[in-house]
ZAMARGU-4260 file (C-alpha; in steps of 0.2 Angstrom, whole numbers, plus 5000, padded with zeros to 4 digits):
<rodrens>
0) 5492/5612/5563 | 5489/5594/5560 | 5472/5587/5553 | 5461/5580/5566 | 5454/5563/5562
5) 5437/5563/5556 | 5427/5548/5551 | 5412/5551/5539 | 5402/5539/5528 | 5408/5535/5511
10) 5396/5534/5497 | 5403/5517/5491 | 5398/5509/5507 | 5380/5513/5504 | 5378/5507/5486
15) 5372/5490/5480 | 5387/5480/5473 | 5379/5480/5455 | 5376/5499/5455 | 5385/5507/5440
20) 5393/5520/5452 | 5399/5506/5463 | 5406/5496/5448 | 5415/5512/5442 | 5422/5516/5460
25) 5429/5498/5462 | 5438/5500/5445 | 5445/5516/5451 | 5451/5508/5467 | 5460/5494/5458
30) 5469/5507/5447 | 5473/5517/5463 | 5480/5501/5471 | 5491/5499/5457 | 5497/5516/5458
35) 5499/5516/5477 | 5506/5499/5478 | 5497/5493/5493 | 5493/5475/5488 | 5511/5473/5481
40) 5518/5480/5497 | 5507/5469/5508 | 5511/5453/5498 | 5530/5457/5500 | 5529/5459/5518
45) 5519/5443/5520 | 5532/5434/5511 | 5545/5441/5523 | 5535/5432/5537 | 5534/5415/5529
50) 5533/5405/5546 | 5518/5415/5552 | 5510/5415/5534 | 5511/5396/5534 | 5499/5397/5549
55) 5486/5406/5538 | 5483/5423/5532 | 5467/5433/5534 | 5462/5448/5524 | 5449/5460/5532
60) 5438/5469/5519 | 5444/5458/5505 | 5432/5466/5492 | 5435/5460/5474 | 5448/5447/5481
65) 5463/5454/5471 | 5475/5454/5486 | 5468/5437/5492 | 5472/5430/5475 | 5490/5437/5475
70) 5493/5430/5492 | 5486/5413/5488 | 5497/5411/5473 | 5511/5406/5485 | 5503/5403/5502
75) 5490/5390/5508 | 5477/5395/5520 | 5472/5412/5514 | 5455/5418/5520 | 5445/5433/5514
80) 5432/5442/5525 | 5420/5454/5518 | 5402/5459/5518 | 5400/5454/5500 | 5398/5437/5492
85) 5413/5427/5486 | 5419/5436/5470 | 5417/5426/5454 | 5433/5419/5447 | 5442/5420/5463
90) 5457/5408/5465 | 5449/5392/5472 | 5463/5391/5485 | 5456/5406/5494 | 5443/5403/5508
95) 5429/5416/5510 | 5418/5421/5524 | 5404/5433/5520 | 5398/5445/5534 | 5404/5459/5545
100) 5421/5454/5550 | 5419/5461/5568 | 5408/5445/5570 | 5417/5433/5559 | 5435/5436/5564
105) 5434/5431/5583 | 5439/5413/5585 | 5448/5412/5568 | 5465/5404/5568 | 5479/5412/5558
110) 5497/5419/5559 | 5494/5435/5550 | 5480/5448/5547 | 5481/5460/5533 | 5470/5474/5526
115) 5471/5487/5512 | 5462/5504/5515 | 5450/5496/5528 | 5454/5502/5546 | 5451/5520/5542
120) 5432/5516/5541 | 5432/5513/5560 | 5430/5525/5574 | 5443/5526/5588 | 5432/5515/5599
125) 5429/5502/5586 | 5448/5501/5582 | 5451/5497/5601 | 5438/5483/5599 | 5447/5477/5583
130) 5464/5478/5593 | 5458/5466/5606 | 5454/5454/5593 | 5471/5456/5585 | 5479/5450/5601
135) 5475/5432/5594 | 5487/5434/5579 | 5506/5436/5577 | 5508/5449/5563 | 5497/5463/5557
140) 5500/5472/5540 | 5490/5487/5534 | 5490/5499/5521 | 5480/5515/5525 | 5477/5533/5520
145) 5490/5545/5527 | 5481/5559/5535 | 5490/5575/5528 | 5486/5590/5518 | 5499/5584/5505
150) 5488/5568/5503 | 5472/5579/5501 | 5481/5589/5488 | 5485/5574/5478 | 5467/5568/5479
155) 5461/5584/5471 | 5473/5581/5457 | 5466/5564/5454 | 5448/5570/5454 | 5446/5572/5435
160) 5452/5554/5432 | 5439/5545/5443 | 5421/5543/5445 | 5410/5554/5456 | 5409/5541/5471
165) 5428/5540/5471 | 5430/5559/5470 | 5420/5560/5486 | 5427/5546/5495 | 5445/5549/5493
170) 5446/5565/5503 | 5434/5557/5516 | 5446/5542/5517 | 5461/5553/5520 | 5453/5563/5534
175) 5449/5547/5542 | 5466/5540/5540 | 5481/5540/5551 | 5497/5549/5555 | 5513/5539/5560
180) 5512/5534/5578 | 5493/5534/5580 | 5487/5517/5574 | 5496/5506/5587 | 5489/5517/5601
185) 5472/5516/5594 | 5473/5497/5592 | 5479/5496/5610 | 5495/5487/5605 | 5506/5488/5620
190) 5525/5491/5616 | 5530/5477/5629 | 5521/5464/5617 | 5522/5472/5600 | 5535/5479/5589
195) 5529/5492/5576 | 5536/5498/5560 | 5528/5513/5550 | 5532/5523/5535 | 5523/5536/5525
200) 5525/5537/5506 | 5525/5552/5495 | 5509/5545/5487 | 5500/5548/5503 | 5500/5530/5511
205) 5504/5524/5528 | 5512/5507/5529 | 5510/5499/5545 | 5517/5482/5552 | 5516/5476/5569
210) 5523/5459/5575 | 5524/5450/5592 | 5539/5451/5602
</rodrens>
């Protein structure tokens, strides 16, 4: 029997940016991203859609700006959206908007929207609202937790190597993640208008791309 999708609060979202546990968790996340390859994969797929990228790329939940910085190395018009302030030392070519992207995304112009480990934070109802906003863009690229018992098992193996916040948030993220075939429906992406490619990795990641027909 498959795991039901369950969205629960994650500790990192409740901590001040300068809290020692938050700093440790973000270091954990950077290492996990290097292992899981989310930023590398997103960057590669963005390059495959160069024409749309030239119209601008928006990252949702840009965090420490690592992915934005990678994208801006070869693309103009990269914008990061995040609740936090612009990270120190971020590539000056990256534009930044602070605030809840549910409020800052509407009205923005770009060809591509990307995100790494961000959509699983949202309820099914909120994902439908986001999906309505996504209709304004041409390409959607997301790397999200793959909801599976295998991924939960991997997260338990990683526990000794991460801080207490990450140890709690990893399984919570997986239980809030997605299985193949779910995300397009939750976002309300109609097959008549969107093509979708999805793949799950052995490391427990769902790679999702949708583009306009």
